[in-house]
DRENDO-1510 file (C-alpha; in Angstrom, 1 decimal, always signed):
<recs>
REC; n; res; u; v; w
REC; 1; UNK; +19.5; +0.8; +5.1 .
REC; 2; UNK; +21.6; -1.3; +2.8 .
REC; 3; UNK; +21.0; +0.1; -0.7 .
REC; 4; UNK; +21.0; -2.5; -3.4 .
REC; 5; UNK; +20.5; -2.1; -7.1 .
REC; 6; UNK; +17.7; -4.4; -8.3 .
REC; 7; UNK; +18.3; -6.7; -11.2 .
REC; 8; UNK; +16.3; -5.7; -14.2 .
REC; 9; UNK; +12.9; -7.3; -14.0 .
REC; 10; UNK; +13.1; -8.4; -17.6 .
REC; 11; UNK; +16.3; -10.3; -16.7 .
REC; 12; UNK; +15.0; -11.7; -13.4 .
REC; 13; UNK; +11.8; -13.0; -15.0 .
REC; 14; UNK; +12.8; -14.0; -18.6 .
REC; 15; UNK; +9.4; -15.8; -19.0 .
REC; 16; UNK; +7.8; -12.4; -19.3 .
REC; 17; UNK; +8.1; -11.1; -22.9 .
REC; 18; UNK; +7.8; -7.6; -24.1 .
REC; 19; UNK; +4.7; -7.0; -26.2 .
REC; 20; UNK; +6.0; -6.8; -29.7 .
REC; 21; UNK; +3.1; -4.5; -30.8 .
REC; 22; UNK; +4.4; -1.7; -28.6 .
REC; 23; UNK; +6.5; +1.0; -30.2 .
REC; 24; UNK; +9.9; +1.7; -28.7 .
REC; 25; UNK; +9.9; +5.4; -27.6 .
REC; 26; UNK; +12.1; +7.4; -29.9 .
REC; 27; UNK; +13.3; +11.0; -30.5 .
REC; 28; UNK; +10.3; +11.9; -32.6 .
REC; 29; UNK; +8.0; +10.9; -29.6 .
REC; 30; UNK; +10.0; +13.1; -27.2 .
REC; 31; UNK; +9.9; +15.9; -29.7 .
REC; 32; UNK; +6.1; +15.6; -29.8 .
REC; 33; UNK; +5.8; +15.6; -26.0 .
REC; 34; UNK; +8.0; +18.7; -25.8 .
REC; 35; UNK; +5.7; +20.5; -28.1 .
REC; 36; UNK; +3.1; +20.9; -25.3 .
REC; 37; UNK; +5.1; +20.0; -22.1 .
REC; 38; UNK; +7.4; +22.4; -20.3 .
REC; 39; UNK; +11.1; +21.6; -19.9 .
REC; 40; UNK; +10.6; +20.4; -16.3 .
REC; 41; UNK; +7.8; +18.1; -17.4 .
REC; 42; UNK; +10.1; +15.8; -19.5 .
REC; 43; UNK; +13.0; +13.8; -18.1 .
REC; 44; UNK; +15.3; +11.8; -20.5 .
REC; 45; UNK; +18.1; +9.5; -19.5 .
REC; 46; UNK; +21.3; +10.2; -21.4 .
REC; 47; UNK; +22.1; +7.4; -23.8 .
REC; 48; UNK; +23.8; +4.5; -22.0 .
REC; 49; UNK; +23.2; +5.8; -18.5 .
REC; 50; UNK; +21.2; +3.1; -16.7 .
REC; 51; UNK; +21.2; +5.0; -13.4 .
REC; 52; UNK; +19.9; +8.4; -14.4 .
REC; 53; UNK; +16.2; +7.5; -13.8 .
REC; 54; UNK; +16.7; +4.8; -11.3 .
REC; 55; UNK; +14.5; +6.5; -8.7 .
REC; 56; UNK; +11.6; +6.2; -11.1 .
REC; 57; UNK; +12.5; +2.8; -12.5 .
REC; 58; UNK; +13.1; +0.9; -9.2 .
REC; 59; UNK; +10.6; +0.0; -6.6 .
REC; 60; UNK; +10.8; +0.8; -2.9 .
REC; 61; UNK; +11.7; -2.8; -2.0 .
REC; 62; UNK; +14.6; -2.9; -4.4 .
REC; 63; UNK; +13.1; -5.9; -6.1 .
REC; 64; UNK; +11.7; -4.7; -9.4 .
REC; 65; UNK; +13.5; -2.5; -11.9 .
REC; 66; UNK; +12.4; -1.2; -15.3 .
REC; 67; UNK; +14.4; +0.2; -18.2 .
REC; 68; UNK; +12.5; +3.3; -19.1 .
REC; 69; UNK; +14.5; +6.2; -20.6 .
REC; 70; UNK; +11.6; +8.7; -20.5 .
REC; 71; UNK; +9.6; +10.2; -17.6 .
REC; 72; UNK; +6.8; +12.6; -18.2 .
REC; 73; UNK; +5.6; +14.8; -15.3 .
REC; 74; UNK; +2.6; +16.7; -16.6 .
REC; 75; UNK; +1.0; +19.5; -14.4 .
REC; 76; UNK; -2.6; +19.3; -15.6 .
REC; 77; UNK; -5.3; +16.8; -16.5 .
REC; 78; UNK; -5.4; +18.2; -20.0 .
REC; 79; UNK; -1.7; +17.4; -20.5 .
REC; 80; UNK; -2.2; +13.9; -19.2 .
REC; 81; UNK; -5.1; +13.6; -21.8 .
REC; 82; UNK; -2.8; +14.7; -24.6 .
REC; 83; UNK; -0.1; +12.3; -23.5 .
REC; 84; UNK; -2.5; +9.3; -23.4 .
REC; 85; UNK; -4.2; +10.2; -26.7 .
REC; 86; UNK; -0.8; +10.2; -28.5 .
REC; 87; UNK; +0.5; +7.1; -26.7 .
REC; 88; UNK; -2.7; +5.2; -27.6 .
REC; 89; UNK; -2.4; +6.2; -31.3 .
REC; 90; UNK; +1.3; +5.3; -31.4 .
REC; 91; UNK; +1.0; +2.2; -29.2 .
REC; 92; UNK; +3.4; +3.5; -26.7 .
REC; 93; UNK; +3.1; +1.7; -23.4 .
REC; 94; UNK; +2.7; +3.8; -20.2 .
REC; 95; UNK; +3.1; +3.2; -16.5 .
REC; 96; UNK; +1.3; +5.7; -14.2 .
REC; 97; UNK; +3.3; +6.4; -11.1 .
REC; 98; UNK; +2.5; +8.2; -7.9 .
REC; 99; UNK; +4.9; +8.2; -4.9 .
REC; 100; UNK; +6.4; +4.9; -6.0 .
REC; 101; UNK; +5.8; +3.4; -2.6 .
REC; 102; UNK; +3.9; +0.5; -4.1 .
REC; 103; UNK; +4.8; -3.0; -2.8 .
REC; 104; UNK; +3.9; -5.3; -5.7 .
REC; 105; UNK; +5.8; -3.9; -8.6 .
REC; 106; UNK; +2.7; -2.0; -10.0 .
REC; 107; UNK; +4.3; +1.4; -10.3 .
REC; 108; UNK; +7.5; +0.7; -12.1 .
REC; 109; UNK; +8.1; -0.4; -15.7 .
REC; 110; UNK; +9.0; -4.0; -16.7 .
REC; 111; UNK; +10.6; -3.0; -20.0 .
REC; 112; UNK; +10.9; +0.4; -21.6 .
REC; 113; UNK; +7.4; +1.8; -20.9 .
REC; 114; UNK; +7.1; +5.5; -20.6 .
REC; 115; UNK; +6.7; +6.6; -16.9 .
REC; 116; UNK; +3.8; +9.0; -16.3 .
REC; 117; UNK; +4.5; +10.6; -13.0 .
REC; 118; UNK; +1.7; +12.5; -11.2 .
REC; 119; UNK; +4.1; +14.2; -8.7 .
REC; 120; UNK; +3.7; +17.7; -10.2 .
REC; 121; UNK; -0.1; +17.5; -10.1 .
REC; 122; UNK; -0.1; +18.4; -6.4 .
REC; 123; UNK; -2.7; +21.0; -5.7 .
REC; 124; UNK; -5.6; +20.9; -3.2 .
REC; 125; UNK; -8.6; +22.0; -5.2 .
REC; 126; UNK; -11.4; +22.5; -2.7 .
REC; 127; UNK; -12.6; +21.7; +0.7 .
REC; 128; UNK; -16.2; +22.0; +2.1 .
REC; 129; UNK; -16.0; +22.0; +6.0 .
REC; 130; UNK; -19.8; +21.4; +6.2 .
REC; 131; UNK; -20.0; +18.2; +4.2 .
REC; 132; UNK; -16.3; +17.2; +4.6 .
REC; 133; UNK; -15.8; +16.8; +0.9 .
REC; 134; UNK; -12.1; +17.2; +0.1 .
REC; 135; UNK; -11.0; +17.6; -3.6 .
REC; 136; UNK; -7.4; +17.4; -4.7 .
REC; 137; UNK; -5.0; +16.5; -7.6 .
REC; 138; UNK; -3.9; +12.9; -7.6 .
REC; 139; UNK; -0.3; +13.9; -6.9 .
REC; 140; UNK; -1.0; +15.5; -3.5 .
REC; 141; UNK; +1.3; +13.7; -0.9 .
REC; 142; UNK; -0.8; +12.1; +1.8 .
REC; 143; UNK; +1.1; +13.9; +4.6 .
REC; 144; UNK; +0.1; +17.2; +3.0 .
REC; 145; UNK; -3.5; +16.1; +2.8 .
REC; 146; UNK; -3.4; +15.1; +6.4 .
REC; 147; UNK; -1.9; +18.4; +7.5 .
REC; 148; UNK; -4.4; +20.5; +5.4 .
REC; 149; UNK; -7.4; +18.6; +6.9 .
REC; 150; UNK; -6.0; +18.8; +10.4 .
REC; 151; UNK; -5.7; +22.5; +10.1 .
REC; 152; UNK; -9.4; +22.5; +9.1 .
REC; 153; UNK; -10.5; +20.2; +12.0 .
REC; 154; UNK; -10.8; +17.1; +9.9 .
REC; 155; UNK; -8.7; +14.1; +9.1 .
REC; 156; UNK; -8.0; +12.1; +6.0 .
REC; 157; UNK; -9.8; +8.7; +6.4 .
REC; 158; UNK; -6.7; +6.7; +5.7 .
REC; 159; UNK; -3.2; +6.5; +7.2 .
REC; 160; UNK; -0.2; +4.6; +6.1 .
REC; 161; UNK; +3.4; +4.2; +7.3 .
REC; 162; UNK; +4.4; +5.6; +3.8 .
REC; 163; UNK; +2.3; +8.8; +4.3 .
REC; 164; UNK; +5.4; +11.0; +3.8 .
REC; 165; UNK; +5.8; +9.8; +0.2 .
REC; 166; UNK; +2.7; +8.1; -1.1 .
REC; 167; UNK; +0.1; +10.2; -3.1 .
REC; 168; UNK; -3.6; +10.4; -2.8 .
REC; 169; UNK; -4.2; +9.2; -6.4 .
REC; 170; UNK; -1.8; +6.3; -5.8 .
REC; 171; UNK; -3.6; +5.1; -2.7 .
REC; 172; UNK; -6.9; +5.3; -4.4 .
REC; 173; UNK; -5.6; +3.5; -7.5 .
REC; 174; UNK; -4.3; +0.6; -5.3 .
REC; 175; UNK; -7.3; +0.8; -2.8 .
REC; 176; UNK; -4.8; +1.0; +0.1 .
REC; 177; UNK; -6.3; -0.1; +3.5 .
REC; 178; UNK; -4.0; +1.3; +6.1 .
REC; 179; UNK; -4.1; +1.6; +9.9 .
REC; 180; UNK; -7.6; +3.0; +10.5 .
REC; 181; UNK; -9.8; +0.9; +8.2 .
REC; 182; UNK; -11.4; -0.5; +11.4 .
REC; 183; UNK; -12.8; +2.9; +12.2 .
REC; 184; UNK; -13.3; +4.6; +8.8 .
REC; 185; UNK; -13.8; +1.8; +6.3 .
REC; 186; UNK; -12.3; +1.3; +2.9 .
REC; 187; UNK; -11.7; +3.8; +0.1 .
REC; 188; UNK; -14.6; +2.1; -1.8 .
REC; 189; UNK; -16.9; +3.8; +0.7 .
REC; 190; UNK; -15.0; +7.0; +1.3 .
REC; 191; UNK; -14.2; +8.2; -2.3 .
REC; 192; UNK; -17.0; +10.4; -3.5 .
REC; 193; UNK; -15.8; +10.9; -7.1 .
REC; 194; UNK; -12.8; +10.7; -9.4 .
REC; 195; UNK; -11.4; +12.5; -12.4 .
REC; 196; UNK; -9.8; +9.9; -14.7 .
REC; 197; UNK; -8.0; +10.0; -18.1 .
REC; 198; UNK; -8.8; +6.9; -20.2 .
REC; 199; UNK; -6.2; +5.2; -22.3 .
REC; 200; UNK; -7.5; +7.0; -25.5 .
REC; 201; UNK; -7.2; +10.4; -23.8 .
REC; 202; UNK; -10.8; +10.9; -23.0 .
REC; 203; UNK; -11.5; +12.4; -19.6 .
REC; 204; UNK; -14.2; +10.9; -17.4 .
REC; 205; UNK; -15.1; +12.8; -14.3 .
REC; 206; UNK; -17.6; +12.6; -11.4 .
REC; 207; UNK; -15.4; +14.5; -9.0 .
REC; 208; UNK; -18.3; +16.7; -8.1 .
REC; 209; UNK; -20.4; +13.7; -7.0 .
REC; 210; UNK; -22.7; +13.9; -4.1 .
REC; 211; UNK; -22.7; +11.4; -1.2 .
REC; 212; UNK; -26.0; +10.0; -2.5 .
REC; 213; UNK; -26.5; +9.5; -6.2 .
REC; 214; UNK; -28.4; +6.5; -7.5 .
REC; 215; UNK; -28.3; +7.3; -11.2 .
REC; 216; UNK; -26.8; +4.3; -13.0 .
REC; 217; UNK; -23.6; +2.4; -12.6 .
REC; 218; UNK; -21.1; +3.7; -10.0 .
REC; 219; UNK; -18.2; +3.8; -12.5 .
REC; 220; UNK; -15.6; +5.2; -10.1 .
REC; 221; UNK; -15.5; +1.9; -8.3 .
REC; 222; UNK; -13.9; +0.3; -11.3 .
REC; 223; UNK; -10.9; +2.6; -11.0 .
REC; 224; UNK; -10.4; +2.2; -7.2 .
REC; 225; UNK; -7.9; -0.6; -6.9 .
REC; 226; UNK; -7.4; -1.0; -10.7 .
REC; 227; UNK; -3.7; +0.0; -10.3 .
REC; 228; UNK; -3.7; +2.3; -13.3 .
REC; 229; UNK; -4.6; -0.5; -15.8 .
REC; 230; UNK; -7.8; +1.0; -17.2 .
REC; 231; UNK; -7.3; +4.8; -16.5 .
REC; 232; UNK; -5.0; +7.4; -15.0 .
REC; 233; UNK; -6.6; +9.0; -11.9 .
REC; 234; UNK; -5.8; +12.7; -11.9 .
REC; 235; UNK; -8.3; +14.1; -9.3 .
REC; 236; UNK; -9.9; +12.7; -6.2 .
REC; 237; UNK; -12.9; +13.8; -4.1 .
REC; 238; UNK; -13.0; +12.0; -0.7 .
REC; 239; UNK; -15.1; +12.3; +2.4 .
REC; 240; UNK; -12.9; +13.6; +5.3 .
REC; 241; UNK; -13.9; +12.7; +8.8 .
REC; 242; UNK; -14.3; +15.2; +11.6 .
REC; 243; UNK; -11.1; +15.3; +13.6 .
REC; 244; UNK; -11.4; +13.6; +17.0 .
REC; 245; UNK; -10.7; +15.7; +20.0 .
REC; 246; UNK; -9.0; +12.9; +22.0 .
REC; 247; UNK; -6.4; +10.4; +21.0 .
REC; 248; UNK; -5.1; +7.6; +23.2 .
REC; 249; UNK; -3.1; +4.4; +22.5 .
REC; 250; UNK; -1.6; +1.5; +24.4 .
REC; 251; UNK; +1.2; -1.0; +23.6 .
REC; 252; UNK; +0.6; -4.4; +25.0 .
REC; 253; UNK; +2.7; -7.6; +25.4 .
REC; 254; UNK; +0.9; -11.0; +25.3 .
REC; 255; UNK; +1.8; -14.6; +24.8 .
REC; 256; UNK; -0.3; -16.2; +22.1 .
REC; 257; UNK; -2.3; -15.4; +19.0 .
REC; 258; UNK; -5.4; -17.0; +20.7 .
REC; 259; UNK; -5.1; -14.2; +23.3 .
REC; 260; UNK; -4.8; -11.6; +20.6 .
REC; 261; UNK; -8.2; -12.7; +19.2 .
REC; 262; UNK; -9.8; -12.8; +22.7 .
REC; 263; UNK; -8.5; -9.3; +23.4 .
REC; 264; UNK; -9.9; -8.0; +20.1 .
REC; 265; UNK; -13.3; -9.3; +20.9 .
REC; 266; UNK; -13.1; -7.7; +24.3 .
REC; 267; UNK; -11.9; -4.4; +22.8 .
REC; 268; UNK; -14.8; -4.3; +20.4 .
REC; 269; UNK; -17.3; -4.8; +23.2 .
REC; 270; UNK; -15.7; -2.5; +25.8 .
REC; 271; UNK; -14.2; +0.3; +23.7 .
REC; 272; UNK; -16.8; +0.1; +21.0 .
REC; 273; UNK; -17.4; +3.5; +19.4 .
REC; 274; UNK; -14.0; +4.9; +20.3 .
REC; 275; UNK; -11.9; +2.0; +19.0 .
REC; 276; UNK; -10.0; +3.2; +15.9 .
REC; 277; UNK; -7.1; +0.7; +15.5 .
REC; 278; UNK; -6.1; -2.8; +16.6 .
REC; 279; UNK; -2.7; -3.7; +15.3 .
REC; 280; UNK; -0.6; -6.8; +16.1 .
REC; 281; UNK; +3.1; -7.6; +15.7 .
REC; 282; UNK; +4.9; -10.9; +16.4 .
REC; 283; UNK; +8.2; -11.2; +18.3 .
REC; 284; UNK; +10.3; -11.4; +15.2 .
REC; 285; UNK; +9.0; -8.1; +13.8 .
REC; 286; UNK; +9.7; -6.3; +17.0 .
REC; 287; UNK; +13.2; -7.8; +17.2 .
REC; 288; UNK; +13.9; -6.3; +13.7 .
REC; 289; UNK; +12.5; -3.0; +14.8 .
REC; 290; UNK; +14.5; -2.8; +18.0 .
REC; 291; UNK; +17.6; -3.2; +15.9 .
REC; 292; UNK; +16.4; -0.6; +13.4 .
REC; 293; UNK; +15.4; +1.9; +16.1 .
REC; 294; UNK; +18.6; +1.1; +18.2 .
REC; 295; UNK; +18.7; +4.6; +19.7 .
REC; 296; UNK; +15.1; +4.4; +21.0 .
REC; 297; UNK; +14.4; +2.6; +24.2 .
REC; 298; UNK; +11.8; -0.2; +23.8 .
REC; 299; UNK; +8.4; +0.4; +25.4 .
REC; 300; UNK; +8.1; -2.7; +27.5 .
REC; 301; UNK; +10.4; -4.3; +30.1 .
REC; 302; UNK; +10.0; -7.9; +28.9 .
REC; 303; UNK; +10.0; -9.9; +25.7 .
REC; 304; UNK; +6.7; -11.3; +24.5 .
REC; 305; UNK; +5.5; -13.6; +21.7 .
REC; 306; UNK; +3.1; -11.0; +20.4 .
REC; 307; UNK; +2.4; -7.3; +20.8 .
REC; 308; UNK; -0.7; -5.3; +20.2 .
REC; 309; UNK; -1.3; -1.6; +19.6 .
REC; 310; UNK; -4.8; -0.3; +20.4 .
REC; 311; UNK; -5.8; +3.2; +19.5 .
REC; 312; UNK; -8.9; +5.0; +20.6 .
REC; 313; UNK; -10.2; +8.3; +19.2 .
REC; 314; UNK; -13.2; +10.2; +20.4 .
REC; 315; UNK; -14.6; +13.5; +21.6 .
REC; 316; UNK; -13.7; +13.6; +25.3 .
REC; 317; UNK; -10.2; +13.0; +26.7 .
REC; 318; UNK; -11.3; +12.2; +30.2 .
REC; 319; UNK; -14.0; +9.8; +29.1 .
REC; 320; UNK; -11.8; +8.0; +26.6 .
REC; 321; UNK; -8.8; +7.7; +29.0 .
REC; 322; UNK; -11.0; +6.3; +31.7 .
REC; 323; UNK; -12.6; +3.8; +29.3 .
REC; 324; UNK; -9.2; +2.7; +28.0 .
REC; 325; UNK; -7.6; +2.4; +31.5 .
REC; 326; UNK; -10.6; +0.4; +32.7 .
REC; 327; UNK; -10.3; -2.0; +29.7 .
REC; 328; UNK; -6.6; -2.5; +30.3 .
REC; 329; UNK; -7.0; -3.1; +34.1 .
REC; 330; UNK; -9.7; -5.7; +33.3 .
REC; 331; UNK; -7.5; -7.4; +30.7 .
REC; 332; UNK; -4.6; -7.6; +33.3 .
REC; 333; UNK; -7.0; -9.0; +36.0 .
REC; 334; UNK; -8.2; -11.6; +33.5 .
REC; 335; UNK; -4.5; -12.4; +32.7 .
REC; 336; UNK; -5.0; -11.8; +29.0 .
REC; 337; UNK; -2.1; -9.4; +28.8 .
REC; 338; UNK; +1.3; -9.5; +30.5 .
REC; 339; UNK; +2.2; -5.8; +30.5 .
REC; 340; UNK; +1.1; -2.6; +28.9 .
REC; 341; UNK; +2.4; +0.9; +28.2 .
REC; 342; UNK; -0.3; +3.6; +27.9 .
REC; 343; UNK; +0.5; +6.9; +26.3 .
REC; 344; UNK; +0.3; +9.7; +28.8 .
REC; 345; UNK; +0.7; +12.5; +26.3 .
REC; 346; UNK; +1.0; +13.1; +22.5 .
REC; 347; UNK; +4.7; +12.6; +22.5 .
REC; 348; UNK; +4.2; +9.1; +24.0 .
REC; 349; UNK; +1.3; +8.5; +21.7 .
REC; 350; UNK; +3.5; +9.2; +18.6 .
REC; 351; UNK; +6.3; +7.1; +20.0 .
REC; 352; UNK; +4.0; +4.1; +20.4 .
REC; 353; UNK; +2.9; +4.5; +16.8 .
REC; 354; UNK; +6.5; +4.8; +15.7 .
REC; 355; UNK; +7.1; +1.2; +16.8 .
REC; 356; UNK; +4.3; -0.1; +14.7 .
REC; 357; UNK; +5.0; +2.1; +11.6 .
REC; 358; UNK; +8.7; +1.3; +11.7 .
REC; 359; UNK; +8.2; -2.5; +11.2 .
REC; 360; UNK; +8.2; -2.4; +7.3 .
REC; 361; UNK; +11.3; -0.2; +6.9 .
REC; 362; UNK; +13.0; -2.3; +9.6 .
REC; 363; UNK; +12.4; -5.5; +7.7 .
REC; 364; UNK; +13.6; -3.8; +4.5 .
REC; 365; UNK; +16.8; -2.4; +6.1 .
REC; 366; UNK; +18.7; -5.6; +5.6 .
REC; 367; UNK; +18.8; -5.2; +1.9 .
REC; 368; UNK; +15.5; -6.6; +0.5 .
REC; 369; UNK; +12.2; -8.1; +1.5 .
REC; 370; UNK; +9.8; -10.6; +0.1 .
REC; 371; UNK; +6.4; -9.2; +1.2 .
REC; 372; UNK; +3.0; -10.8; +1.2 .
REC; 373; UNK; -0.2; -9.1; +2.1 .
REC; 374; UNK; -3.2; -11.4; +2.8 .
REC; 375; UNK; -6.7; -11.6; +4.2 .
REC; 376; UNK; -7.8; -14.6; +6.2 .
REC; 377; UNK; -10.4; -15.5; +8.8 .
REC; 378; UNK; -9.2; -14.3; +12.1 .
REC; 379; UNK; -8.7; -17.8; +13.5 .
REC; 380; UNK; -6.3; -18.6; +10.6 .
REC; 381; UNK; -4.6; -15.2; +10.4 .
REC; 382; UNK; -1.3; -16.0; +11.9 .
REC; 383; UNK; -1.1; -19.6; +10.8 .
REC; 384; UNK; +0.2; -18.6; +7.4 .
REC; 385; UNK; +3.2; -16.9; +9.0 .
REC; 386; UNK; +3.9; -20.0; +11.1 .
REC; 387; UNK; +3.7; -22.3; +8.1 .
REC; 388; UNK; +6.0; -20.2; +5.9 .
REC; 389; UNK; +8.6; -19.7; +8.7 .
REC; 390; UNK; +8.6; -23.4; +9.4 .
REC; 391; UNK; +9.2; -24.2; +5.7 .
REC; 392; UNK; +12.1; -21.7; +5.3 .
REC; 393; UNK; +13.7; -22.8; +8.6 .
REC; 394; UNK; +13.5; -26.4; +7.5 .
REC; 395; UNK; +15.5; -25.5; +4.4 .
REC; 396; UNK; +18.2; -24.0; +6.6 .
REC; 397; UNK; +17.9; -20.5; +5.2 .
REC; 398; UNK; +17.1; -18.4; +8.3 .
REC; 399; UNK; +20.0; -17.2; +10.5 .
REC; 400; UNK; +23.2; -15.3; +10.7 .
REC; 401; UNK; +25.2; -14.6; +7.5 .
REC; 402; UNK; +26.0; -16.2; +5.1 .
REC; 403; UNK; +22.4; -17.5; +5.3 .
REC; 404; UNK; +20.3; -15.3; +3.0 .
REC; 405; UNK; +17.2; -14.8; +5.3 .
REC; 406; UNK; +17.5; -12.5; +8.3 .
REC; 407; UNK; +13.9; -13.1; +9.6 .
REC; 408; UNK; +10.4; -14.2; +8.7 .
REC; 409; UNK; +7.9; -12.1; +10.5 .
REC; 410; UNK; +4.1; -11.4; +10.7 .
REC; 411; UNK; +2.2; -8.4; +11.7 .
REC; 412; UNK; -1.0; -6.6; +10.6 .
REC; 413; UNK; -4.5; -5.3; +11.1 .
REC; 414; UNK; -6.5; -7.6; +13.3 .
REC; 415; UNK; -9.6; -5.4; +12.8 .
REC; 416; UNK; -9.9; -6.3; +9.1 .
REC; 417; UNK; -8.3; -9.7; +9.1 .
REC; 418; UNK; -5.1; -8.6; +7.2 .
REC; 419; UNK; -1.7; -10.0; +7.9 .
REC; 420; UNK; +1.6; -8.8; +6.4 .
REC; 421; UNK; +4.2; -11.6; +6.0 .
REC; 422; UNK; +7.7; -10.1; +5.5 .
REC; 423; UNK; +10.8; -12.2; +4.8 .
REC; 424; UNK; +13.8; -9.9; +5.4 .
REC; 425; UNK; +16.7; -11.0; +3.2 .
REC; 426; UNK; +20.3; -10.1; +2.5 .
REC; 427; UNK; +19.7; -10.9; -1.1 .
REC; 428; UNK; +17.0; -12.1; -3.4 .
REC; 429; UNK; +17.4; -15.7; -4.6 .
REC; 430; UNK; +15.5; -18.1; -6.9 .
REC; 431; UNK; +15.8; -20.7; -4.1 .
REC; 432; UNK; +13.8; -18.5; -1.7 .
REC; 433; UNK; +11.3; -17.5; -4.2 .
REC; 434; UNK; +10.6; -21.2; -5.2 .
REC; 435; UNK; +10.1; -22.1; -1.6 .
REC; 436; UNK; +7.6; -19.2; -1.2 .
REC; 437; UNK; +5.6; -19.5; -4.4 .
REC; 438; UNK; +3.2; -21.1; -5.1 .
REC; 439; UNK; +3.3; -22.4; -1.5 .
REC; 440; UNK; +2.0; -19.1; +0.1 .
REC; 441; UNK; -0.8; -18.8; -2.5 .
REC; 442; UNK; -1.8; -22.5; -2.2 .
REC; 443; UNK; -2.0; -22.1; +1.6 .
REC; 444; UNK; -4.2; -19.0; +1.3 .
REC; 445; UNK; -6.4; -20.8; -1.1 .
REC; 446; UNK; -6.8; -23.8; +1.3 .
REC; 447; UNK; -8.1; -21.4; +3.9 .
REC; 448; UNK; -10.4; -19.5; +1.5 .
REC; 449; UNK; -8.5; -16.3; +1.9 .
REC; 450; UNK; -7.3; -13.5; -0.4 .
REC; 451; UNK; -3.8; -13.3; -1.7 .
REC; 452; UNK; -4.0; -9.5; -1.6 .
REC; 453; UNK; -5.7; -7.6; +1.2 .
REC; 454; UNK; -4.6; -4.1; +0.4 .
REC; 455; UNK; -1.4; -3.9; -1.6 .
REC; 456; UNK; -2.9; -5.0; -4.9 .
REC; 457; UNK; -1.7; -7.4; -7.6 .
REC; 458; UNK; +0.8; -5.6; -9.7 .
REC; 459; UNK; +3.6; -7.5; -11.3 .
REC; 460; UNK; +4.2; -9.7; -8.3 .
REC; 461; UNK; +0.9; -11.4; -8.2 .
REC; 462; UNK; -0.2; -11.2; -11.8 .
REC; 463; UNK; -1.3; -14.6; -13.0 .
REC; 464; UNK; -2.2; -15.7; -9.5 .
REC; 465; UNK; -5.7; -14.4; -9.2 .
REC; 466; UNK; -7.1; -17.9; -9.7 .
REC; 467; UNK; -6.1; -18.7; -6.1 .
REC; 468; UNK; -8.9; -16.5; -4.7 .
REC; 469; UNK; -11.1; -15.5; -7.7 .
REC; 470; UNK; -13.3; -17.7; -9.9 .
REC; 471; UNK; -12.8; -18.3; -13.6 .
REC; 472; UNK; -15.9; -16.1; -14.4 .
REC; 473; UNK; -14.6; -13.3; -12.2 .
REC; 474; UNK; -11.3; -13.3; -13.9 .
REC; 475; UNK; -12.9; -13.4; -17.3 .
REC; 476; UNK; -15.0; -10.3; -16.4 .
REC; 477; UNK; -11.9; -8.5; -15.3 .
REC; 478; UNK; -10.1; -9.2; -18.6 .
REC; 479; UNK; -13.2; -8.0; -20.6 .
REC; 480; UNK; -13.2; -4.8; -18.6 .
REC; 481; UNK; -9.5; -4.3; -19.4 .
REC; 482; UNK; -10.1; -5.0; -23.1 .
REC; 483; UNK; -13.0; -2.6; -23.2 .
REC; 484; UNK; -11.2; +0.4; -21.6 .
REC; 485; UNK; -7.8; -0.3; -23.0 .
REC; 486; UNK; -8.0; -2.3; -26.3 .
REC; 487; UNK; -4.4; -1.6; -27.2 .
REC; 488; UNK; -3.3; -2.8; -23.7 .
REC; 489; UNK; -0.9; +0.1; -23.4 .
REC; 490; UNK; -1.7; +1.1; -19.8 .
REC; 491; UNK; +0.5; -0.5; -17.1 .
REC; 492; UNK; +1.1; -3.7; -19.1 .
REC; 493; UNK; +2.3; -7.0; -17.7 .
REC; 494; UNK; +0.4; -6.3; -14.4 .
REC; 495; UNK; -2.8; -7.3; -12.7 .
REC; 496; UNK; -4.7; -9.5; -15.2 .
</recs>
């Protein structure tokens, strides 16, 4: 990957001004934090060293970069509470941060906000194999949650390409969707309870909640997807699913998005209860990935306009394999698909998933990426990618160096109507951004879609909610923010 240092967000977006009511963190504040935090729970940047905390200040896409000189890494909810109480009293702005794999600039500062990292709160608290209730600290890395549950014959009901770095609290805070929403649903349905520290330091917890509890407002739902703007999630209780005994997948080449839709309808009918993922990738995204995975032979013999990955998971390997093979043969006979590669064992199963999961890092490997994450009706899903690519190509920006754009590609989750539009670039430029925005948002609005399907709003999309939310909805959101965080210290300049 070509590593580039992002321009400071405050310089790249001079129209965004620092809230003058916020105190600049100083030595007296650090002294206070050190009075109850251990040495390894406080990181300070040496004066004049802009690079010391760059891994905390800069986002995964190398697009946004804050200027914080102070990172706090508390090891308990009680310490988070003390931090937030003091920051609220002193009007010190705070940015909660998980694995920093966020894709909309939500997890890094804009100016000099204190970074509150949850990475040292990484303990699994409890697991009930009867009910499937799994409780853990917010900082538990998703791959560790997956491994623990696999060892206990269960699975975490969410999977992401960033599972090796993202944290459970972070994915809940952003309401991540992932690769298996088709089978297991969203986090709004799977999270049983949360432990949250409010901006004033108060701790609100229903982490011991039952699956059915009809006593008043379901407050946890406010914090799922709130991106750390009204509270810091420190603990999560989530419903783990029983681990399937059989996993199968197939990688398919086909020639049009109309056929992708037809195949999806057929898969729902014929694979029904064992269908767990239906992913699509366009030709451009696979070209980038072939270059990125240059030492790995591609799965299919021929080039196609679109590719689909179908996964099944069930309780009987022979039954599921037969069902999948019958489905594929029928699709070949109907000339819906051109060729297919079915996994014959777990190594091949994992290899097939590698081609899908490697698309985002492949796009980002050229230096940077403009990334959009949208929901649309299935019939309109790929049209936004076509419209954007046509617009950028007409401007003469896509091609070999010195043109700034390497590729404009589309891929995503057909099962939940979610497309990811990635514009892989050698450099970020104002010209490209002006061509993309507000064009992308206006297009989505015209199709009655959502400008954020699963990545959130963050800094990237703040101020753009009116493209898919009504005036009264936005007013309610602002009132909720004001109620929970009257001093507006928690993750400022983001969301609403």
